[in-house]
C-alpha positions in Angstrom: 28.6 19.0 25.4 25.3 18.2 27.2 24.8 15.6 29.9 22.5 13.7 27.2 24.9 13.9 24.3 27.6 12.9 26.4 25.9 9.8 27.7 24.8 9.2 23.8 28.2 9.2 22.7 29.5 6.9 25.5 26.5 4.5 24.6 27.8 4.8 21.2 31.6 4.0 21.7 30.2 1.0 24.0 28.3 -0.6 21.3 30.9 -0.1 18.3 33.5 -1.9 20.7 30.7 -4.8 21.5 30.6 -5.0 18.0 33.7 -5.4 17.2 34.3 -8.5 19.8 31.1 -10.5 18.9 29.9 -13.1 16.1 27.0 -13.0 14.4 25.3 -16.0 16.2 26.2 -14.3 19.3 24.2 -11.1 18.3 21.3 -13.2 17.3 21.4 -15.2 20.5 21.7 -12.1 22.6 18.5 -10.8 20.9 16.7 -14.0 21.3 17.9 -14.1 25.2 16.4 -10.7 26.3 13.9 -10.9 28.4 11.5 -8.8 25.9 11.6 -12.1 23.8 10.5 -14.6 26.7 7.0 -14.7 25.7 7.3 -13.3 21.9 7.0 -15.4 18.6 9.8 -14.3 16.4 12.6 -15.1 13.7 15.7 -14.0 12.7 17.9 -14.9 10.0 21.2 -13.7 8.2 22.2 -15.3 4.9 25.0 -15.5 2.5 24.1 -14.4 -0.9 26.8 -16.3 -2.5 26.4 -19.7 -0.8 23.0 -19.6 0.4 24.5 -20.4 4.0 22.8 -19.5 6.8 25.1 -17.2 8.8 23.2 -17.0 12.1 19.6 -17.7 12.9 16.8 -18.4 15.6 13.6 -20.0 14.8 14.3 -19.7 11.0 11.1 -21.7 10.0 8.3 -20.3 12.7 5.6 -18.5 10.6 4.9 -15.2 12.2 2.8 -12.1 11.6 4.5 -10.2 9.0 3.1 -6.6 8.8 3.8 -4.7 5.9 7.1 -6.6 5.6 4.7 -8.7 3.2 4.6 -6.1 0.7 8.2 -7.1 -0.5 6.4 -10.4 -1.3 3.8 -9.2 -3.7 6.2 -6.4 -5.1 8.4 -9.1 -5.9 6.3 -11.5 -7.6 4.4 -8.6 -9.7 7.8 -7.4 -10.7 8.6 -11.0 -11.9 5.2 -11.6 -13.8 4.8 -8.4 -15.3 8.0 -7.0 -15.9 9.6 -3.4 -14.4 8.0 -1.5 -17.3 4.8 -2.8 -17.3 2.0 0.2 -17.0 -1.3 -0.1 -16.2 -3.5 1.3 -19.2 -6.9 3.2 -18.2 -8.7 3.7 -21.6 -11.3 6.1 -22.3 -14.0 5.6 -25.2 -16.6 7.8 -26.7 -19.3 5.8 -27.6 -21.7 7.3 -30.1 -22.1 9.2 -33.4 -20.8 12.6 -34.1 -23.6 15.2 -35.6 -21.7 18.2 -36.5 -19.8 19.2 -33.3 -22.1 17.2 -30.7 -21.3 13.8 -29.7 -24.4 12.1 -29.4 -23.6 9.5 -26.9 -21.5 8.5 -23.7 -17.9 9.2 -22.5 -16.7 5.6 -21.1 -13.9 4.9 -18.3 -12.9 1.6 -18.5 -11.3 0.5 -15.1 -8.0 -1.3 -15.0 -7.1 -1.2 -11.6 -4.7 1.3 -11.6 -4.0 2.6 -8.1 -2.2 5.6 -9.5 -5.0 7.3 -11.1 -4.7 11.1 -9.4 -2.6 9.9 -6.8 -1.1 12.7 -4.2 1.9 10.3 -3.7 3.9 10.4 -7.2 4.7 13.6 -9.7 4.6 13.9 -13.2 1.4 11.7 -14.1 -1.1 13.1 -16.1 -4.3 13.8 -14.8 -7.0 11.8 -16.5 -9.6 14.1 -16.3 -7.8 17.0 -18.1 -6.4 14.0 -20.7 -10.2 13.5 -21.4 -10.9 17.2 -21.7 -8.1 18.2 -24.1 -8.6 14.9 -26.2 -12.3 16.1 -26.8 -11.1 19.4 -27.5 -8.7 18.3 -29.9 -11.5 16.5 -31.7 -13.4 19.6 -32.3 -16.3 18.4 -29.7 -18.5 21.2 -28.3 -21.2 19.3 -26.9 -21.9 15.9 -25.3 -25.4 14.9 -25.4 -24.9 12.1 -23.0 -23.1 11.2 -19.8 -19.7 10.3 -18.5 -20.0 6.7 -17.1 -17.4 4.0 -16.0 -17.0 0.6 -16.6 -15.9 -1.5 -13.6 -16.2 -5.1 -15.1 -12.6 -5.4 -14.6 -13.4 -7.7 -11.1 -16.5 -7.2 -8.9 -16.4 -6.6 -5.1 -15.8 -7.0 -2.2 -13.4 -3.9 -3.0 -11.4 -5.0 0.4 -9.9 -8.0 1.7 -12.2 -10.3 3.7 -9.2 -10.6 6.2 -9.0 -6.9 7.0 -10.4 -5.7 10.2 -13.8 -3.8 10.1 -12.5 -0.8 11.8 -9.6 -0.5 9.0 -11.9 0.1 6.4 -13.1 3.6 7.2 -9.1 4.8 7.7 -7.2 6.0 5.1 -4.7 3.5 5.2 -7.6 0.7 5.0 -9.1 2.0 1.5 -10.3 -0.5 -0.9 -9.2 -1.5 -4.2 -11.1 -1.3 -7.4 -11.5 -1.2 -10.8 -11.2 2.6 -10.8 -9.0 3.7 -8.1 -8.9 7.6 -7.7 -7.2 10.2 -5.6 -5.8 7.3 -3.3 -9.0 6.3 -2.7 -9.2 9.1 0.3 -11.1 12.0 1.3 -11.4 14.5 4.0 -14.2 14.3 6.4 -15.0 17.6 8.1 -17.1 17.9 11.5 -17.7 20.1 14.0 -18.8 19.4 18.0 -21.1 22.1 19.2 -21.6 23.1 22.5 -24.1 20.6 23.6 -21.9 18.1 21.9 -24.0 17.4 18.9 -22.3 16.8 15.6 -22.9 19.2 12.7 -21.4 20.3 9.8 -20.5 16.9 8.6 -18.9 16.9 5.1 -16.4 15.4 2.8 -13.9 17.4 0.8 -14.2 16.9 -1.9 -18.1 16.1 -1.8 -18.8 12.8 -3.3 -21.8 12.0 -5.2 -23.5 9.0 -3.3 -21.4 8.9 -0.2 -22.9 9.9 3.1 -22.5 10.1 6.9 -24.7 8.3 9.1 -24.3 10.2 12.6 -24.5 7.8 15.8 -22.9 9.4 18.4 -24.2 10.6 21.9 -23.0 13.4 23.8 -20.7 12.4 26.6 -18.1 13.7 28.7 -15.4 13.3 26.5 -14.7 12.9 22.7 -14.6 9.0 21.8 -15.4 8.9 18.3 -15.3 5.8 15.9 -15.8 5.6 12.3 -16.7 2.3 10.4 -17.6 2.0 6.7 -20.8 0.8 5.2 -19.9 -0.3 1.9 -23.7 -1.5 1.2 -24.9 2.0 1.6 -21.7 4.1 0.9 -21.8 6.0 4.5 -19.3 6.6 7.0 -20.8 5.6 10.2 -19.9 7.7 13.2 -20.2 6.0 16.8 -19.2 6.7 20.3 -19.3 10.1 22.2 -19.0 13.2 21.7 -18.1 15.9 24.3 -20.2 19.0 25.0 -18.3 22.7 25.8 -16.5 25.1 24.2 -13.3 24.5 22.6 -14.0 20.8 21.7 -15.2 22.0 17.9 -13.5 21.1 15.0 -12.3 17.8 13.5 -10.7 17.0 10.0 -9.8 13.3 9.3 -8.6 11.5 6.1 -10.8 8.6 5.3 -11.4 5.9 2.9 -13.8 7.1 -0.2 -16.1 4.0 -0.8 -17.2 5.5 -4.4 -14.0 6.5 -6.0 -15.3 6.3 -9.6 -18.1 8.6 -8.6 -15.4 11.2 -7.4 -13.5 10.6 -11.0 -16.6 11.1 -13.0 -17.3 14.5 -11.2 -13.8 15.9 -11.8 -14.4 14.4 -15.5 -17.8 16.4 -15.8 -15.7 19.6 -14.1 -13.1 19.7 -16.9 -15.0 19.3 -19.8 -17.5 22.0 -18.5 -13.9 24.0 -17.8 -13.1 23.8 -21.4 -16.0 25.0 -22.6 -17.8 21.8 -23.5 -21.6 21.7 -22.9 -22.3 18.3 -20.9 -25.9 17.4 -21.4 -25.9 14.5 -19.3 -29.2 12.7 -21.4 -29.7 8.8 -21.2 -28.3 7.9 -24.3 -27.9 4.0 -24.9 -25.5 3.0 -27.3 -23.3 -0.3 -27.7 -19.9 -0.5 -26.5 -19.7 -3.4 -29.3 -20.7 -1.6 -32.5 -18.8 0.6 -34.5 -20.0 4.0 -32.6 -17.3 3.2 -30.1 -13.8 5.3 -30.6 -10.7 5.2 -28.2 -10.2 8.8 -26.7 -7.6 8.3 -24.3 -5.0 5.9 -23.3 -4.2 6.8 -19.7 -0.7 5.1 -18.6 0.5 4.7 -15.3 4.0 5.0 -13.8 6.3 2.3 -14.7 6.1 -0.5 -12.3 9.1 -0.2 -10.8 8.5 3.6 -9.9 5.2 2.2 -8.1 7.1 -0.4 -6.1 9.8 2.4 -5.0 6.8 4.6 -3.8 4.9 1.9 -1.9 7.8 0.4 -0.4 8.8 3.8 0.9 5.5 4.9 2.1 4.4 1.7 3.0 1.0 1.9 1.0 -1.4 -0.7 1.6 -3.9 0.4 -1.3 -1.0 0.4 -3.9 0.2 -3.1 -3.0 -3.2 -5.0 -2.8 -3.9 -3.4 -6.3 -0.8 -5.4 -7.5 -2.1 -8.6 -5.8 -5.3 -7.9 -7.7 -3.5 -7.0 -11.1 -1.9 -10.6 -10.7 -5.2 -12.4 -9.7 -7.0 -10.8 -13.1 -4.0 -11.8 -15.4 -3.8 -15.6 -13.8 -5.1 -18.1 -16.0 -7.1 -19.7 -12.9 -8.9 -16.7 -12.3 -9.9 -16.0 -16.4 -11.0 -19.7 -16.5 -13.3 -19.8 -13.4 -13.2 -16.8 -11.6 -14.2 -17.1 -7.8 -12.5 -15.1 -4.9 -10.0 -12.6 -6.5 -7.8 -12.3 -3.6 -7.5 -16.1 -3.3 -6.4 -16.2 -6.8 -3.8 -13.4 -6.5 -2.3 -15.4 -3.5 -2.2 -18.6 -5.9 -0.7 -16.7 -8.2 2.0 -15.5 -5.9 2.9 -19.1 -4.7 3.1 -20.2 -8.5 5.5 -17.5 -9.5 7.8 -18.4 -6.4 7.4 -22.1 -6.7 8.8 -21.3 -10.5 11.6 -19.6 -9.2 12.4 -22.2 -6.7 11.5 -20.5 -3.8 9.9 -22.9 -1.0 6.3 -21.2 0.1 5.4 -23.8 2.8 5.8 -21.4 5.4 3.8 -18.6 3.7 0.2 -17.9 4.7 -0.8 -14.9 2.7 -4.1 -13.3 2.6 -3.9 -10.1 1.1 -1.4 -7.8 -0.5 0.0 -5.5 1.6 0.2 -7.1 4.8 -2.8 -5.1 6.7 -4.7 -8.7 7.5 -3.2 -10.1 10.7 -3.4 -13.5 9.4 -0.4 -12.8 7.0 2.3 -15.3 8.1 5.6 -16.5 6.9 9.1 -17.4 8.1 12.2 -15.4 8.1 13.6 -18.1 5.8 11.1 -17.6 3.4 11.8 -14.0 3.4 15.7 -14.9 3.1 15.2 -17.4 -0.1 13.0 -15.0 -1.9 15.6 -12.0 -1.2 18.7 -13.9 -2.3 16.7 -15.8 -5.2 16.2 -11.7 -7.0 19.3 -10.3 -5.7 20.7 -9.9 -9.1 17.7 -10.0 -11.1 17.0 -6.6 -12.7 13.5 -5.1 -13.6 13.6 -2.3 -15.8 17.4 -2.2 -15.0 16.7 -1.9 -11.4 17.2 -4.8 -8.6 14.8 -5.2 -5.6 17.8 -3.5 -3.5 17.8 -0.3 -5.6 13.5 -0.2 -5.2 14.2 -0.3 -1.1 14.6 2.5 1.1 18.0 2.9 2.6 17.6 1.9 6.9 18.2 5.5 7.6 16.1 6.5 10.7 13.8 3.7 10.1 14.8 1.2 12.9 16.2 2.9 16.5 18.7 5.5 17.3 21.8 3.4 17.1 22.0 2.5 13.6 22.0 5.8 12.2 25.1 6.6 13.8 26.9 3.7 11.9 27.9 3.0 8.3 24.5 0.5 8.3 22.1 3.9 8.0 23.5 4.3 4.2 24.4 0.6 3.4 21.3 -1.3 4.8 18.1 -1.0 2.1 15.4 -2.7 4.1 11.1 -2.8 4.1 9.8 -2.2 7.8 6.3 -3.7 9.0 4.4 -2.6 12.4 1.2 -3.2 14.0 0.4 -3.5 17.6 2.7 -5.9 19.2 4.3 -6.9 15.7 7.4 -5.3 14.6 9.6 -6.5 11.5 12.4 -5.8 9.2 13.4 -7.4 6.1 16.4 -6.4 3.8 19.7 -6.4 2.0 23.7 -5.7 2.9 25.6 -4.1 1.7 23.1 -1.9 -0.3 25.0 -1.7 -3.6 26.2 -4.9 -3.8 24.7 -7.1 -1.4 26.4 -10.3 0.2 23.9 -10.7 3.0 20.1 -10.9 3.1 18.5 -10.5 6.3 14.9 -10.9 8.2 13.6 -10.1 11.7 10.3 -10.7 12.6 8.8 -10.0 15.9 5.5 -10.7 17.4 4.2 -10.1 21.0 7.4 -8.8 22.7 7.2 -7.1 26.1 9.1 -3.9 25.7 8.4 -1.0 24.3 8.7 -0.7 20.6 11.5 2.1 20.9 13.4 -0.5 23.2 12.6 -3.4 20.5 14.1 -1.3 17.7 17.3 -0.1 19.8 17.7 -3.9 20.3 17.3 -4.8 16.5 20.1 -2.0 16.2 22.2 -3.7 18.2 21.7 -7.2 16.4 22.5 -5.6 12.9 25.6 -3.6 14.1 26.9 -7.1 15.7 25.8 -9.4 12.8 26.8 -7.1 9.7 29.6 -5.1 10.7 32.0 -8.2 11.5 31.1 -9.6 7.7 
């Protein structure tokens, strides 16, 4: 046995012994009184599912930054309002008239806000371009005189949250949400830095019609390249310094795609041509309101419960914000008055929660995913929400069934205990923010809990181990 292994074993024995002698409130107090929490804003709560009694808590009403734990709020509201078996439906029409085996008209794809079109994160989903090509072939169509066009009238821009930081918008985790989302609204950006520090061969894979690169870098002593997204010009803007010299060379990043509908059209055109159908791309004026319009494809997303499982496990911002916008476009207030889409979505979440008896006074919600640092709420609100839906089934699944097991998602101590498999949770993190909310035991919850920490002064790894100790002390004595 190595020295490190021996020390770890001794530490685990000590933690186990400590957990047997501490009360839940003592565990919370020790966590709260740790020197790393001296300047922190934080909340901790453990609540009984049966009685709603607070078992242990610190700062239960303080609203603090939530990071991605906000995804549980959006997901719960969507499940409650839309139902677990809800599916997004993206409809494709042929708009024109047949002349022999030629469609004199266009193919129209109507956006429904589905975040899963072409996603690389969920399996078993039919590919929309192939569905369209196969449907045309089945109708005996051998030529289309018009174009593949998109209908993005479901909601207007901006296609990102006003509360997101500008520096996030070009990143893969900051991709916008559009009426037509495609391939996770991301693309690969490749470029080289030459011997003289000049950027060359900058390109996207795949190439997207209408999306360009604005290079504003200057040669310097080291590579320090920042990317931002100019949605007005659909350009990825490069700024900063590029280092000269051999070996500074090739770079490959995943970035946000500001024109996912253009990439979808390009893929549909390729699929149509691969099926031997001629696409002439003529300008054909047709009316979607006359008898020439016919439904060609009704593409359905996975069920909402499967979408939620995926987004909670991977903490997908685009998927979750798409759910907020789905709630908004279906709300009576947005349909009657329009206005700010995301604000309508937040209002809808609060309306749903208030109707369930959940107090949202502490909820300061700005987007669906938690990417905005202005998102705040209290551990009490989280525990009330988790307790309210603990036994509710959405498509025969409870929220605890949709959340991942703790496993190795916190620190190094929890995975060595039974809590690794018996706690389900959602985590959230950003700079100086670390949060967790969840259930215990996973299969038949008797306790809901939340830990939200902002502005701690220790390392993130140390904080996670402290949270492990907190959970071990508060849960294993129940």
